[in-house]
N, C-alpha and C positions, 0 to 999 in steps of 0.2 A: 864770241859773246857780243861784240858790238853789232853784228848783224841781227842777232835776236832782239836787241834793245832798240834798234833803229829801223827795222824793215818789217813790213807786214806781208811780204810776198812768200807764200808757202812756209809761214812761220811755224805752224805746228809740225810739219814734216821735218823741217831742219832741227827743231828742238828735240824731236823724238830720236833722230840720228845721233845727236850729241849725247843724249842719255844712253843710247846703245854703245856709243864709243867709250863713254865713261865706264860703264859696267864691264865691257869687253876688256878694257885695259886693266881694271881691278882684278878680274879673273885671271888674266895672263900673268900679272905680277905675283900673285899668290897661289897660282895653280888651283883655282877653284873651278867647280863645275857649275851646275845650275843652282839657283837660290830659290828657296820657297818664300812665300809671302812674309813670314816672321823675319827672315834674314833681310828681306828688302826694306822692312821697316827700320832695322838697325842701320843699314847702310845709308838710308836717305835722311835719317834724323840728324839734326845739327850736332856738331861736336860737343857743345855745351850741354846737350841732353843725353850724352852717352853714346851717341851714334858715331858714324864715320864721315859724315859731312859731304856725301855725294849729292850735290844740288839737283833736285828733279826739274830740269828745265821745261819738260813737257807740261808739268803742272802750272808753271808760272811764266811761260813764254809771253803771253799777252800782258800779264801784270808787269813783267820787266820792261816791256816796250811802253806801256802807259807811264811807267816811272820815268823812263828816258824822255818822253815827250813832255812830261810835265816840268822838266827842267827848263824848258823854253817859255814857261808861263809868264815869267817877268818881262822877258823880251817882247812877247806878243802884247802884253798889257801896255807897255810904253808906246807902241805904235797903233793902239786901238784895233788890234787884230783879234780874231777869235779862233778857238780850236775847231777844226773841221769835224773831229770825231767827238763822241760822248764817252765818258768814262764812268764805269760802274763801281769801281772800288776806290776807296780812299787809300793812297799809297803813302806809306810812311817809311819804314826801313824793311829791307828784304828779310831780315831775321824775324821781325815780328809777323811779316806775311808768311814766312816759312812755318813758324809755329802755329799760325792760325788755320792754315789751309793745306797742311801736309797730307798728301795721298788720301783724298776723301774716298777713293774706291776701296782702299783697305779698310777704313773705318766702317764702310758699309757692308763689310763681309759678315757672313752669318757665324764665322768661327769666333767664338767669344775669346779664345786665347789670343788670337791676332789683335782683336780690338783692345783687349786689356794691356797687352804689351805696348801697342802704340800709344795708348792713353798714359801709361806710367812714364814712358820716356818723355813725353811732352810736359808732364807735371813736375819733373825734377827741378829743383832750384839750380840756378846757373853755377853756384859755388859747390854744388854736390859733386860734380865731375871736374877734375882737373885733368883732362884727357892727355894721354901720352902723345896724341897726334899734334898737340900744340907745344910740345917740349922741344926746344931746339937742341940739337946735339953739340953743346958747347964744351962739354967735358966728358971724362971717362964715365961718370955716373949716368949721364943722360944719353949716351950713345949706344945704340943697338946694332949688332951685326945683322946680316940678312936672315940668317936662320932664326935668331931670336925674334926679329920683328915679324917674320911670317908666323911663328908660333903664337905671338901675342894676338894677331888678328884671328887666327883660327880659334884660340881659346875664348876670345871675346864673343865670337859668333857661335861658339859651342860646336866647332866642326873639327875637333882633334881626330887624327887618324888612329883607329883602335889598334891595340896590340893584344896579344894572348893573355887572358887573366888566369890566375891560378885557381884550382878547383875549390879551395877553401875560402875564396874571396867573398867578403860580405856584400850583399846588395848588388849582385851582378846585374847588368842591363838585361831586360827581358828580350830585347832584340840586339844580338851581337853585332849587327851590321849598322845600327843607328849611331851616327856620329854624335848626335845631341845627347843620347843617353850615356854614351861612353864619356863624353866631356863632363857631364854631371857627376858620374861615377869617380872620375879622376879627382874632382874637387872635394868629395865627401867621404870616400871610402877610408875607414880607419884601419883596415887590415893591410891593404897593399900599398898605401900612401901615407902611413902614419908619420914617417920621418918628414914628409912634406910639410906638415903643420909646424914642426919645430923649425925647419929650414926657413920657411917663408917669415915666421915670427921673428927669428933672430936677424934676418936680413933687414926687416923694417926697423927693428930696435937699433941696430948698428948704424943704419943710414940716418936715423933721427938724431942719435947721439953725435955723430960726426958733423952733421949739419949745424947743431947747437954750437959745437966747439969751433967750427969755421967762422961763425958769425960772432964769436966772442961771448956767448952765453955760458954761464957756469953750469955744466951738467955733469951728472954722475951716473954711470951705469950701476944698477943694483944687482949684485950677484946673489945667488941662491943662498949663500952663507952669510949675508950681511944682516945682522940682527937689528941694527939701528933703525932700519926702514921696514921691518917685517910687519905684517898685519897682526893684530892682537890674537892671543891664544894660539900662536904658531899656525894660524890658518894657512891652508895651501894657497900658493900664489902670492901676489904682491906687485908693487910698482916695478916697472922695468927701468925707468930713467927718472932721476930727480933733478928738476930744473930750478935753479936759484936765480931769481931776476929782481933786483932793486928791493930786497927785503921780503919778497914773496917766494913761496915754495910751492912748486907744482909737482904732484905725484902722478907721473904719466904711466898708464897701464895700457899696453898695446894689445889689441885683439883683432884677429882677421877672420871674417865669416863669409859664407857663401850667401849671395842675395837669394831672397825667398823665391819660391816658385810663383807662377802667376796666379795660382789658385789661393795663395795666402796673402797676396798683396805685396807690391814691390817695397823693399827696404824694411819689412817687418823684422827680419833677422837682425838687421843693424840696430833697430830701435830696441829689440829684445836684449841684445847683448849690451847695449849702453845702459839700460835700466838695471840689468843684472850687476854690472860693474859698480854702479852707484849704490846699489843695495849692499854689496860685499864690503864696501868701505865705510859703512856707517860707524862701526866701533873704531875704526882707524881715524875717522874724522873727529870723533868725540875725544880721543886721546891727543890728537894733533889738530886743534881747531884752526890753527894759522895756516895749515896746508890746504891747497886747492886740489881736489881730486880731478884728474884729467884723463878720462877714458879716451884713448886714441883708437877709434873703431874704423876699420877699413873693410871694404869688400874685396874679394879675390879678383874682381874685375877692375879695381882701382878707384872706385868711388869712396867718398868719406861721409860719415854721419855728420849732418849739419851742425849739431851741437859740438862735435869735436873741432870743427873748423872755427866755431865761434870762440871756443876756449884757446885755440891756437892764435887767433887774431887778438884776443885779450892779452896773451902773454907777449905778443909782438909789440903791442902799444907801450909796454913797460920800457922798451928801449927804442926810442923814436929815431935814433940815428941810423938805423938799419931798416930799410923798407923792403929788402928782398928776403928777409928771413922766412916769412910765411910762405912766400912763393917757392923758395928752395925746398922747404920741408915737404910740401905737398908734391912737388915734382920728384925729388930724390927718393922719398919713401915709395912712391908708386913705381919708379924704375927699378928700384931694388927688389920690390915684390915680384914684378913681372919677370925679372931675370932669374930669381930664385925658383919661380914656378917652372920656367923652361929647363933649368938644371935638374930639378926634381923629376920632370917628365922624362928627360933622357936617362936618368939613373933608374927610374922604375921600369921603363921599357927595356933597358939592357938587362936588368935583373930578371924580369919575367920571361924574356926570350931565352936567357941561359937556363932557367929552371925548366922551361918547356922542352928545350933540346935535351937536357939531362933526363927528363921523364921519358921522352920518346926513345932515347938511346937504352934506358933500362928496360923499357918495354920490349924493344926489339931483341935485346939479349935474352930476356926471359922466354920470348917466343921461339927463339932459335934453339934454346936448350930444351 
């Protein structure tokens, strides 16, 4: 990296080789094949924008070098010296530069889906994604084993390995060999993965409750038979966790949704679910005006609705003695979600493979008779 920032000899060639080395290492670690342009956008986006943080040195080799040379500006000024070269770009921070100039060749593509995906990643606010890539494995909750970590990468890139689906499965992929279609099916099918919805929801609720207890917040899990916090007229659903902080009460309702397709606009599902939750609690709010309605809306890929993060920040400010509560909630709930998805994937795959073998065995017996 120092060579890139300090030398102009064969700079483009060396930067390209470093990019190839990064990508090759990534493929080797997670046993990936070739990537299409959509996946390259996700790989090269900054972590804060929901990407994987592989810095594209070929795109910024000259910019990095100019930034390095500009560090000597004060020294040259003191001795009345001048720069030999002229610089075209105002260099501030590499992250700003990254966001402003990321992969122009991809943006110039005629494929509107690639353009839209790249655009939406760059427009995400920095607090929308608390990426698992930045979560240090300091305890059992935030530590992933190799298999789980590999699954998380494949799931985020929508490259899950397909298994055999039952014949009565809803919304089967039109292309059985498409990894992207199968990954979308795994997150949305209500027939073969119905228990996944409950498992991931309960995993997030439990992680949220335990985090509140660990940091000294008075929280209470709301069970299905708890009448004191039920919604009016015995409406289905209700708060999952009641949080009591310095005289304020937060009714936290957890919901996990799949991010929208590119044709609908990124995060529209998150916004739709947040609006839906606020509408469902109108009567509850009228009966309990002192309660703050707190829809905790997450994506299956780990991002959070911005309004949910703002409500979490507000509750965190009630107890200023603990500055790590907000950070731990965002980290631990995301880790619990990702681990529950991997567990559900293993369970669903084993179940479907067993059903497939049983069906084939019955078919062979019928043919033999």
